[in-house]
N, C-alpha and C positions, 0 to 999 in steps of 0.2 A: 553493453548488451549493457558494460562495464559501469564496471565500472563502478562502482562506482559504485560510481560508479563511481549538465551541470554548473558561476552560481556566484571647498565647503570646511570651514573649520569647523572646531572639535567644540560646540556647545554643550556637550555634556563630556568633560575631562576622562571620566573614568572608563569610559567606552571601549577604550582601546586597550586596557587590562582584562576585559569581561572573557574567559573561558572559552566562550561561545562563540567568537568574534568571526572566526574563518566559518564556521557553519550560518552564520547569518548572511554574512558575503552571497557562500554559495547560494543560500535561499534566494538572498533578494535578485541576485544576477540571472537565477530562473525566474522568476516571477517577472522580470524587464522584459528578458528575450521573449516570453511568450507572449505579455502585453503589446509589444513594440518591435520584436524583431532583433535578431543579433547585432547586424550591422548598424541598426538606430542607437543602440544602446550606448553609454560611454561609462568608463571606469567612475567618474566624478558620479554620475547617476547611481548606481551599486552601490558604493559607499554610502550615499545619502540614505538609500532605500534601507540599508543595513542599519541605521539608526543614527544616522547624522555623523558617519565617520568623514575621514579624508581621505582623499587619493594615495597620502602617504602610509595609511595605515593599509590600504588595499593591497600596496606593492610590497608591504612587509610579509603578505602571506603567500601572494601571487603574482608572479612574472607579468602576467598581461590579461585581458579580459577570458581569454581562448581558455588558461588554465583553469579558470575559476570552476569550469564544469566538471574538471577529471580529478579534482580534491581528493586526495589520498589514494591516486592510482599506484604511486611509488611504493605505501604502506601496505596494499594489497599484496607488490610482489614479493616484498620480505615477508609478508605474513605467508603464504605460500610458501615460499622457499623454506622457511622457518620450520613451519608443521613436517613438511615433505623431510627435513633431514632430521627430525624429532621421530619420525615414524618407526616400527620396530624394524630389526634387521633383518626378518622373515618374511616383511609384505613386498608383496609384488611392486613393480612400478604404478601399477594405475590403483593399488590398495594404499600408496602413497599418496598419489594425487588424491583421491578419493576424500582423505583425510583432510587434505587441504582445502578443498570444498568445500567440507563441512565446516570448515572454522570462518573460511571467507564468507560464506552464506549464513553464518550465524551472525554476521555484522548488520543485518539487515531484519528490519523488525517489519511487520504488516502494517503498523501505522506510517511509513515510510512510502508506501505502495504508490499514493497518490502523487508523492511529489518524486518517484521513479519514472511516472508517467510524463510528466511535465520534463523532467531530465532529458528522456528519450524525443522526445517532442524537439526542445531544442535545438539539439546535436541532429537530427535527422533533415530540419528544416535547413542546414547549412552547409555547403559543401565542404566548408574551411573545419570544419567541428567534425565532420565525418571523416576527413583526412586525418584529422587528430585524432580520433577516437580508434582507427583501424591502427595508427602508429602504436595506441597503448596497450592494445587488447595485442599486440606483436611483442610488445616487451612482456608482458605478462606470460605469453608463453614461451619467451625465450626464460625469463626467469626461472619458470617451471622445469624447464630443460636442463638449466647449470645444476637446477637443486637437484635432479635425479643423477646426473653425471658424476656428481659429487658422491653418490650413493654407491657408483660404480656400475651405475648401468649403461651399456652402450651407447653411444650417442645417436644412432638411427631409433632405436628404441625410445630412449628418451624423447627424443623428438617427437614421436608418435604419440607416446604417452601422454605429452603435454599439449599436442593440438587438441587430443581428443577432450582432454580434461576441460581446458578452456575452452572449447567448442559447446560441451556440456553447461558449463556454467554462463554461458552469455545466452544459450537458449532457454535453459532454466529460468535467466534474470526475464526473459520476453514474456514466458508464458507467465510468472509471477505477477508480472506486472499489471497484465491483463485481466489477471485472475481475480473475481470477485470473492471467493471462497476464506476459508480459513486455512489453507494448505500454507507452510512457511518455504520460504525461498529453500531451505535446508531439503524439505521435502521432493520439490521441484528439482535440485542440481541433483539427489541420488537417484531420483527415475531420469532424469534424463541421462546423465552417466550410463545407467544400466542401458538405456535402451541404445546408445551408441554402441556401446560394447557389444550387443547385440546384433547389429546392423552390420559391425564391422565381419562379426562372425563368418556373415554369409557372404564375404566378397570373394571368396573362394568357389 
């Protein structure tokens, strides 16, 4: 939806210590993938575009150029699990998942919408990246499932609630990226989860 979910010598020695190095690398990668394609882009080009960084700096942050587009996905899973674990004991599985989606969606501001569109285009245009995106989505679902099971939710119920929640998030992300309005990703995520819950109730 994800995620997101994305992205030579040191002529400026302090560059490697700047706190936004990862973000610069991600944005540089997305720009280059959009301009010349994923396969034609090298790690050295990404590092140079990010402000004259080196390949060594790139590999301190990412294992390969594929992973640069999925920066933060592991932390997303940790965030979801943490919020679900902290939900009140009286919360239903979907209420706990909804709290996690709120926290996840709040990480994205509307000024990131254009970047989200470019990131999605880079992933959709390459089979290898699509496969990796699917793997990351599965990992998020597993993280939510495990967090629910730790709350004592039966495994089947936990899996269904996780699938519904992650599907709602990715659906909302697509809608948000395509929307020119002022609605936030949080707005879309809440609406998407509500629609999916209503749809599931009609399955019988």
